[in-house]
N, C-alpha and C positions, 0 to 999 in steps of 0.2 A: 557592411563595416564603411566606417566616416572615413573617406577619404582626405579629411582635413583633419584628423586626428594626429597629434604630435608623437612621434614615438617615445619610448620611453628608455631604450638603449642610449649609447653612447653615440654622439653624433660623429659624422662622417669624418672630421676630426683627428677622433681617437683621444682627443685632450677635455673638452667639456663638452656634456651633454647637450643636448636640445633644448630642455628643459633651459640650462644654467646659460646656455647663448640667448635665448627670450627674455631672459633675466636681466639681462647685461643690455638688451636691446632697449629694453622696456627704460632702462635708468638711465641712460644715454637719452632715449626720447624729454625724457621728463627733464634732464637737466638742460637741452637745448630749447625746450618749448620756457622754462623760468626762464633761461639765462636771456630769454628773448623778449618776454613779459613785464619784466620787474626793472622798473625805470631807474633803480638806487644799484643793482647790478651793471651798469654802466658802463664804470670803470673793470669789472670782467669781460664785458661784451666787446671793446674797445678790440683787444687785438684780435678777434675773431670777424670783427668788421674790417680790420686792416687785409685779413687774410681772403677773405670774401671779394674785396677788392681787385684785388691780385688775379684771382682767378678769372673774375670778371675781363679784367682788361686782357689778360692772355687769352681769353678765349674770342675776345676781336682781333687780337694779331694772329693767332692760330688761322682762325677762319679765312683770314685773307692770304695767307699761303698757303693754306688749303686747294684755294679757288685761285690761285694763280698771281698774288697779288704782292705785295711787302709788308713788314714788321719790321718799322723804323726804330720804336722805343715804346716805351709806354713808363707812366709814374703814377704812383699815388700820393698823397696830399694829408696832411695832417687830421683834418675833419675827416675824416674817410672816405673821398673824393677821389677821382682817378680820371686818366686819360691816356687814351691807345694813339698811336699814331702809328696811320697805314697807309698804302697807296694800291691801289687797283684793287685787283679784287673782283668780288661776284659783292656789290655792293647791298643787295636784297639778303645775302645770308651774312656778311659782316657785321651790318650794324644790330641787328637781333641777335648776333654772339654772345653779348657779354652778358643780358638776362637770362635768356636758355641755354648758356654755355653754363654757366651756375648751377641752373637746375640739373644739367645733363652727369655735369658731375657729380653731383648728389645722386642721382638715381644709379649711375653707376657702380657707387661707392656702397651703396645700397646693397645693389645686383651681387656685388663679390663678397660683402659681407658674413654671407652664410658659411664661408669656410674659412676658420681662421688663418691658413695659410696663403688662400685668395688673399685675404686681407691683407697680409703681413707685406707679401706680392707689392700689392697695390700702393701701401703707405711708400715701401721702399723706390716706387718706380714715380710716385707725385714728389717725395721730396727730391730726386735727382733730376725730375723734369723741371721742378722748379728754381733749383738752384741754376740749372745749365740758363733755364731763359731769364733768370733773373740778371745773370751776370752778362749774355747777350745782349738784352733788349733793356734792362734798368740802369746797368751803368752808364749808358750815352745819355742819359737824362741829368746827370750830375754835370755835364759840359755845358748845359745851357744855363739860360735865367732860370730855370726851373732846379736850381740846384738843391735846396733842401727836401725839395720832395723827392730830388733824384737818389738823394742819401739815404733818406726813410725809406722808398722804394729798395733799393742794396739791401740795406739792414734786414728791414723785414723779411725779404724774398728768400736771403742767404738763412737768415735765421729759421722761421716757417721748412722750409726745405730739408735744413739740419735735422730740426725737430722732429721731422716725420722716418729723415732716416733713421735717426736714433730710436726711434719708438718702432721700429719695421725690425731692425738689428736686435735689441736689446728685449723689451717689454715681452713678459708673458704671454699665453693665449687669450687670457681672458682681457687683459687692458689694451690688447688690441684691437678685440670686437668692440669693447665698449667706447674706445676713442675714435676708431673707424662710423662709428655710428651717430656718435658725438657730430663729427666734422661734418657726416653727409647730412645728417638731419638741419642741423644746425645751417648749413649750406643752403639747403633745401628752401628752407623756411627763410632766409634772409632773402633769396633771390623772389622768392613767390610776395614778399613784404614789400622790398622794393619796387617790381610791377605793379602793386596795389597804390604804391605813394605816386607810381608815373601816370596811373590813370586819374587821380586826383590833380594831380596838375597838367594834366590830357583835357581837363573840363573844358569846354570853351567859356569863354569870358573871364576865367579865370588868368591873375598874372602870368605871361608869357614866362616859360622857362625853358631854356635846350636843353631836352633829352632825347636820347635813342628815337623813341616814338618819335617827337618831333623831327629826327631826320630820315624817320621814313616817311613820311607825314610828307616832306616839303620834295622824298624823291618818288613818291606816286601820289600824290595827291588826295589819298586817303586820311583821313583826320587822323591825329594821333592818337586817339583814346579808342578807335576801331582798334592799331595794331597792340596798344597795351593790353586792351581787353581780349585778344587773341593770342600775345606772350602769357597771360596768368592761365587762361585754359591750359595751354602746350603744358607750363611748368607743372602745373597740378596734376596730370597726365601723365608725366614723366616721373613724378615724386611718387604719386600714389599708383601708378601702373608697376612702377619697379616693386615697391610693397609687395603689391597684390602677388606677382608674379616668385617672388624670391620666397616668403613663405605663403601664401596662402593658394596660390595656382595648384593646379594638379600636377602631380609630379609623372615624367617620365617612365614610361612601364619598363621593369629591368628586359634586359636584351636575353633572349632564350634563344636553343638552336633548334630549330624549326626540320633541318632534315642534314642528313648526314649522307656524304657521297658515298658509294660501295668501292671498296678497296680494289684496289688494281688487281687485273685478272692477269695470271702467267700466259701467256701463247704459247 
C-alpha cells in the first residue's frame, strides 16, 4: 500500500474531505503565485506587501525581546518598506529575524493548515497578536518625525489584525483553509523573493544599499552576499520542509495497546 496515498474518507476536521482540502490549497497556491508574478495586479498585491512588511518588522522586534533586548517601535512606509527600532538583544538573531521570521511565519501557517480548526485558531491568534503589537509598538511612531508612516502602520496593523479575527470567527471551514494557505504561501514567496533581491543588492561593485545582509556583514565581516544566500537557503528549507512534513511526510503510526496489566489479585 502506498503510504503517500490520500484517504478517501472525511478529513480529521469532519467537515471537509482531504481531497477538498487539497483542492483549496492548490487554489490558494495558484492565487498567491499569480498575484506575485503578474505586474498589472500590483494594486491587489499592495495590501499584502504592507502585511508582509508588518510581519518582517515585528519579527525583528520579537527577536530582540526573546533575546533579552527591547523593542522600541516599528514603522512601515507607503512604498512597502519599513523599520524596526530595537535595543540590545542578540544582534546575530535580531538582524536576520526579519526575512527568516516571515518565512517561518508562512511555514507555521502551512503546518497548522492541515486541520481547519487549527487554522481557525491560528488566524485568531495572529489577529490578536497583530492588533496588540500594533497598538504597543506601532502607535509610538505617530509621535515622531515619521508621523505619516506611524499612521499607516497603526491603520494597517489594526485592519489586518481585525480581518484575521473576523475570518477566524465568521468564515466557514473552506474559506479558513483557503485564506490561511493563501496568506502563508504569499508570505513565503515574498520572503524568498525579498531575499533574492537582497542577494542582487549584495553583489560586489553594485551600488551599495543598506540592507539587513549588509548589517550582518558590518557585524561579522562576512560579505553580505554570503548572508543573503544562506538566508535564501534557510527560507526555502522552512517553506519546502513545512509543505513536505504536513502533506507528504510519513504519518505517525496509530497508538495501540501492547500489553494489559493483570487485574489486582485479592489477598
